[in-house]
C-alpha positions as CSV (number, residue, x, y, z in Angstrom):
1,M,0.0,-0.3,0.0
2,P,1.4,3.4,-1.1
3,G,3.2,4.8,2.0
4,Q,3.1,1.7,3.7
5,P,6.5,0.0,3.6
6,S,7.3,-3.4,5.4
7,P,7.5,-3.2,9.1
8,D,11.3,-4.0,8.4
9,A,12.0,-1.4,6.3
10,A,14.0,1.5,7.4
11,P,12.8,4.5,6.2
12,A,13.8,8.2,7.1
13,P,12.4,9.0,10.6
14,T,10.1,12.2,8.8
15,Q,9.0,10.5,5.6
16,I,8.7,7.3,3.5
17,G,11.1,7.8,0.8
18,P,11.6,6.1,-3.0
19,A,13.4,3.3,-1.7
20,A,11.0,2.1,0.9
21,Y,8.1,2.0,-1.6
22,D,10.2,-0.1,-4.1
23,A,11.0,-2.7,-1.0
24,W,7.9,-3.1,0.2
25,R,6.4,-3.8,-3.6
26,R,9.0,-6.5,-4.0
27,T,7.7,-8.4,-0.9
28,P,5.0,-10.7,-1.7
29,L,2.8,-9.0,0.8
30,G,3.6,-6.1,-0.9
31,A,2.9,-7.0,-4.2
32,L,-0.4,-8.6,-3.1
33,T,-1.6,-5.8,-1.3
34,E,-0.9,-3.4,-4.1
35,R,-2.5,-5.4,-6.8
36,L,-6.3,-5.3,-4.5
37,E,-5.4,-1.5,-3.7
38,H,-5.1,-0.7,-7.5
39,G,-7.8,-2.6,-9.1
40,L,-9.9,-1.5,-6.4
41,V,-8.7,2.5,-7.1
42,F,-9.3,2.2,-10.7
43,E,-12.8,0.5,-10.5
44,S,-13.7,3.5,-8.6
45,A,-12.4,5.6,-11.0
46,G,-14.0,4.3,-14.1
47,R,-13.2,4.8,-17.6
48,L,-10.3,7.2,-18.3
49,D,-9.4,7.6,-21.7
50,G,-9.0,11.4,-22.3
51,L,-9.8,12.6,-19.3
52,R,-7.6,15.1,-17.5
53,A,-6.7,13.9,-14.3
54,L,-4.7,15.6,-11.1
55,D,-2.7,12.6,-8.8
56,V,-2.7,14.5,-5.5
57,G,0.8,13.5,-3.3
58,T,1.6,11.5,-6.7
59,G,4.7,9.8,-4.8
60,D,6.7,7.7,-6.8
61,G,3.8,7.8,-9.4
62,A,2.7,4.3,-9.1
63,F,-1.1,5.5,-9.5
64,A,-0.3,8.6,-12.2
65,V,2.0,5.9,-14.2
66,E,-1.0,3.5,-14.4
67,A,-3.9,6.5,-15.3
68,A,-1.5,7.2,-18.0
69,R,-1.5,3.8,-19.1
70,R,-5.6,3.9,-19.2
71,G,-5.4,7.0,-21.6
72,A,-5.6,9.8,-19.1
73,L,-3.7,13.3,-19.3
74,V,-2.1,13.1,-16.0
75,T,-0.6,15.4,-14.0
76,G,1.2,14.9,-10.9
77,V,1.9,17.1,-7.6
78,D,4.1,16.4,-4.5
79,P,6.4,18.5,-2.3
80,D,9.3,15.8,-1.7
81,P,11.7,16.6,-4.7
82,A,13.0,13.0,-4.3
83,M,9.5,11.7,-5.2
84,L,8.9,13.5,-8.1
85,A,12.2,12.3,-9.4
86,A,11.0,8.9,-8.8
87,A,7.8,9.4,-10.6
88,A,9.7,10.9,-13.2
89,A,11.6,8.1,-13.5
90,R,8.9,5.5,-13.7
91,A,7.4,7.1,-16.3
92,R,10.1,7.1,-18.4
93,A,10.6,3.4,-18.0
94,M,7.0,2.7,-18.7
95,G,7.1,5.1,-21.8
96,V,4.3,7.3,-20.5
97,D,4.0,11.2,-20.4
98,L,3.4,12.6,-17.1
99,Q,3.3,16.3,-16.1
100,L,4.9,16.5,-12.2
101,G,5.6,19.4,-10.3
102,D,5.8,20.6,-6.4
103,G,2.2,20.6,-4.8
104,R,0.5,20.1,-1.7
105,A,-2.9,19.2,-1.2
106,E,-4.0,21.9,1.4
107,Q,-2.9,24.4,-1.4
108,L,-3.0,23.3,-4.7
109,P,-1.2,25.4,-7.7
110,F,-4.3,24.9,-10.2
111,A,-7.3,27.5,-11.4
112,D,-10.7,26.1,-10.6
113,E,-12.1,23.6,-12.4
114,S,-9.1,22.3,-14.2
115,F,-9.6,18.3,-14.1
116,D,-12.2,15.9,-15.0
117,M,-10.6,13.7,-12.1
118,V,-8.4,13.8,-9.1
119,F,-7.0,11.6,-7.3
120,A,-5.3,11.3,-3.4
121,V,-4.1,8.0,-2.5
122,T,-3.1,7.8,1.0
123,V,-2.4,11.1,1.0
124,L,-4.5,12.6,3.9
125,C,-3.3,10.4,6.6
126,F,-0.1,12.7,6.5
127,V,-2.5,16.1,6.2
128,A,-3.7,18.0,9.3
129,D,-6.3,19.6,8.2
130,A,-8.3,17.0,5.5
131,D,-10.9,19.2,5.5
132,T,-9.3,21.8,3.5
133,A,-7.4,19.4,1.4
134,I,-10.6,17.9,0.2
135,R,-12.1,21.4,-0.7
136,E,-9.1,22.7,-2.3
137,M,-9.6,18.7,-4.4
138,A,-13.0,19.9,-5.3
139,R,-12.2,23.3,-6.0
140,V,-10.0,22.3,-9.1
141,L,-12.6,19.6,-10.3
142,R,-14.6,20.6,-13.1
143,P,-18.6,20.1,-12.5
144,G,-19.3,16.4,-13.3
145,G,-16.1,15.9,-12.2
146,R,-14.8,12.8,-10.0
147,L,-12.6,12.6,-7.2
148,V,-11.6,9.4,-5.6
149,L,-10.0,8.9,-2.0
150,G,-7.7,6.1,-1.0
151,E,-6.8,6.1,2.7
152,L,-5.9,3.8,5.6
153,N,-8.6,2.7,7.3
154,R,-8.5,4.2,11.1
155,W,-10.2,0.9,12.3
156,S,-8.0,-1.9,11.2
157,S,-5.0,-3.7,12.5
158,W,-2.3,-2.0,9.9
159,A,-3.4,1.6,11.3
160,A,-3.0,-0.2,14.8
161,L,0.6,-1.4,14.3
162,R,1.3,2.3,13.0
163,W,0.1,3.9,16.0
164,A,2.0,1.6,18.1
165,K,5.3,2.7,16.0
166,G,4.4,6.3,16.5
167,L,4.0,5.7,20.1
168,A,7.6,4.1,20.0
169,G,9.2,7.0,18.6
170,N,8.9,7.0,14.8
171,R,8.4,10.4,13.8
172,T,6.8,9.4,10.1
173,W,3.8,7.8,12.2
174,R,3.8,9.8,15.2
175,S,2.3,12.4,12.9
176,A,-0.2,10.4,10.7
177,R,-4.0,10.9,11.4
178,F,-6.0,8.0,10.5
179,R,-9.8,8.6,9.8
180,T,-13.0,6.9,9.3
181,A,-14.8,6.3,6.1
182,A,-17.5,7.9,7.9
183,Q,-15.2,11.4,8.5
184,L,-14.0,11.2,4.9
185,R,-17.5,10.9,3.3
186,R,-18.5,13.9,5.9
187,S,-15.9,16.2,4.7
188,M,-16.3,15.2,1.0
189,A,-20.1,16.2,1.4
190,A,-19.5,19.3,2.8
191,A,-16.9,20.2,0.4
192,G,-19.8,20.0,-2.1
193,L,-19.2,16.3,-3.2
194,S,-21.9,13.5,-3.7
195,V,-20.4,10.2,-2.5
196,V,-21.4,7.6,-5.3
197,S,-19.2,4.6,-4.2
198,V,-17.6,3.6,-0.6
199,D,-15.4,0.2,-0.7
200,G,-12.9,-1.6,1.5
201,A,-9.6,-3.7,1.3
202,V,-6.9,-5.4,2.6
203,F,-8.7,-7.3,5.6
204,Y,-5.9,-9.6,6.6
205,P,-3.4,-8.8,8.8
206,Q,0.6,-7.7,7.9
207,L,1.6,-11.4,7.6
208,T,1.9,-13.0,4.0
209,V,0.4,-16.5,5.0
210,A,-2.8,-14.6,6.1
211,A,-2.9,-12.5,2.8
212,R,-2.7,-15.4,0.7
213,L,-5.5,-17.1,2.7
214,M,-7.9,-13.8,2.7
215,A,-6.9,-12.4,-0.7
216,P,-9.7,-14.2,-2.8
217,W,-12.3,-13.2,-0.3
218,D,-11.2,-9.3,0.1
219,R,-13.8,-8.1,-2.8
220,W,-16.5,-10.0,-1.2
221,L,-16.0,-8.3,2.0
222,G,-15.2,-5.1,0.7
223,R,-18.5,-4.6,-0.8
224,R,-20.4,-5.0,2.5
225,T,-18.1,-3.5,4.7
226,T,-15.3,-1.3,5.5
227,F,-14.9,-2.4,8.9
228,G,-11.6,-4.1,9.5
229,A,-10.2,-3.1,6.0
230,A,-7.0,-1.5,5.9
231,F,-7.7,0.5,3.2
232,V,-10.9,2.1,2.2
233,V,-11.5,4.1,-1.4
234,I,-14.3,6.6,-1.9
235,G,-15.8,7.7,-5.1
236,A,-17.5,11.1,-5.3
237,R,-18.9,13.5,-7.7
238,K,-19.0,17.2,-7.9
239,A,-22.3,18.6,-8.9
240,G,-23.0,19.8,-12.4
241,R,-23.1,18.5,-15.9
């Protein structure tokens, strides 16, 4: 899961860098988890061909590159230069074009109604003021445009593990804020967005054996509840044409 390196990874104390992302994806647990999360995010997004898409907190560009491969015209923003460099390298390796630049979720550097689609995946857990960030995402959406949020669920064993790591002194996780699907839905509604889908994924604990056993049931569970899911995806639409 983006921003979720394995417990044995050693990110910098205040951020999760590209190397930790890469190390996580190379593990069996990371590969399986990423597949489930990507599938759910892009299921919620729907058809992307020809759409102007913004990936907020693009990180190393995994979601931005996939959106571009599906035909979107993608812009990615992130405040971390190392992440932007990693995203550019990923785009070159995959043969897709991305527009990349500095930007924070709370103050997006774009005019109103600039995009047809906005993605923000495991970004708000590192944002103190999620309401402001969601209002900014809504602001840059055109009428009828869609926002897809993918976030770490507050009520899950994965969040509990990160809380424990924060209490043990990890500065990245000590400052993280995990929210429930209900909290995110309220914030999206307050920003003038209509929620159209809420789904969960990754119901297993952070153990490879458990993941392999439970993964075949993951989508079935995610259609019925978000309780216990490590990852929630919420799709919403901006009023208008």
